[in-house]
N, C-alpha and C positions, 0 to 999 in steps of 0.2 A: 681544298677549302682551308685545311690547317696550314698549308704552305702560304696561302695568301694572308691569313691572319698573322702568321709568323713574320711575313714581310712588313706588314703595317706596324707591328710591335717593334720590330728591329729598326724600322725607319725612324720612329719616334724616339726610341732609346738612343740610337746613334746621333740623331739631331740634337737631343737634349744634352748628351755628353759633350758633343763638339761645342755647343753654345755655352756650356758652363765653363769650359776651358778657354774659350775665345769669345767672351761676351761682347755684345754690342752689334754684331752683324748677323742678323737672323737669316738673311739670304745666303750668306756664306755657309752657315750651319746647315741649311736646307740642301745646298748643293753637295756638301760633303756627305750628308746622310743619304742622299740619292745615289751617290757613287758607291758608298759602302753597301747599300742594299742591292744595287745592281750586281756587285761581286757576289753577295749572298745568293741572289737568284741564279747566277751562272753556276755556282758550285752546286746548288740544289738541283738545277737542271741536269748537270752531268751525272750526279748521283742517281737521280731517277732514271735517266737513260740507261745507265749501267745495270741497275737492278732489273729493268724491263728486258734488256738483252739477255741477262743471265737467266731470268725466268723463262723466256722463250726458248733458250737453248736447252734448259732442263726439260721443259714440257715436250719438246721435239723428241727427246730420248726416253720419254716416259718416266722421268725422274722428278723429284721435288726437293726443295730446300726444307730441312727440318733440323730440329735439335733433339738430342737423345740423352737420357741419363738413366742410371740404374739406382733406384731409390733404396734398395736393400744392400747397397755396398757399405763397406766399413766406413765409419766416420772419418773424415779427413781425406778419403780417397778421391782421386780426380774423376772416378766413374760416377761419383755422386753429384757432379755439377753438369749443367747443360753443355753438351758438345755440339757445335755446328757441323753440318755435313750434308751430303747428298744421299737421299734415300731412293733406292730403286726397288719398287714393290713388284712382287710376283704372287702367284696363287700360293698362299700359305707361308710365304717367307718375305723377308726384306733384306736388302743388302745396304749397309750403312758405310759410306765412305767419308771419314773425317775430312773436313775442308776448312780453309782459312780465307780471310779477306772477303770482300763483297762479291768478288767474281767466283768464289768457291773453288779456289785452287786446291787440288787434292793434297792431303798430307797424311801420312801414316798408312796403315794397312786396313783394307776393307774388312768388315765383319758381316757374315751372313747369319741372320737370326730366323729360326723356324718359329712362326707365330702360331701358337695353339689357340689363343682366344684374345679378342680385343674387347675390353670392358666397355659397355655402352655409354657411360657418363663422360662428358667432356667438361673441362673447366678452363676458365680464362687464366692465363699465367700473368699474375700481377705482383706488384710490390717487391718484396724481398726475394720472392721466388723467381723473379724475372732477372736476377742479378747478372747472369752470363748471356742473356738473350738481348741482342742489339736491336731487335725489331719490336714494334708495338702490335697489338691486336692478335697475339698468338694464343692458341688454345692447345690443350694437351689431352691425351688419352693414355690409358694404361694398357699395355699388352703383356700377356703371359707368353713367354717364349722359352726356348730350350736353354737360355742363359738366365732364366729367372724373370722377375718383374722388370719391365722396361717402360719408361715414360717417353712419349714422343710428342713434341710440340711443333706446331706448324700453323699456317693460316687455315681458316675454316675450309676453304675450297681445296686446299692440299690434303687436309684430313679426310675430306669426302672422297677424293681420288684414291687415297691410301686405302680406305675402307672398301671401296669398290674393287680394287686390285686384289686385296687379300681374300675377298669372298669369291672372286672369279677364279 
């Protein structure tokens, strides 16, 4: 739905800009706006397809895409920002593999965290707190681990799967 609304807005903005710089021919502006929005749709289509492929691959291996940070780290530390990666949950522990790009290419060394407790409250990651998270609609939970307090952000269904795996 949001993608369709974005298409309509993009169409009108592209058409208006083209018409401002090339006044007089409304049909020409409409054709250029349609071509630009077609390119927009194709890019969005490929992005969505790649995200779905990555999600299916992760689900097949019992993994999920998540962001992790250590809120009690020293100010200015890179551990204090959200880091994207692949989480592999198991009973009482999680393995976090840092990853980059939308296809989640592994980067760096994996860390295994023994989870002592997951606090029950979830919160929506919004505003300034969302600075290093490229996705919308993320929620976060706090986990008490052998490495201290850790915050894990993911989609609601991913957090449900994580909670089930940690309990089991």
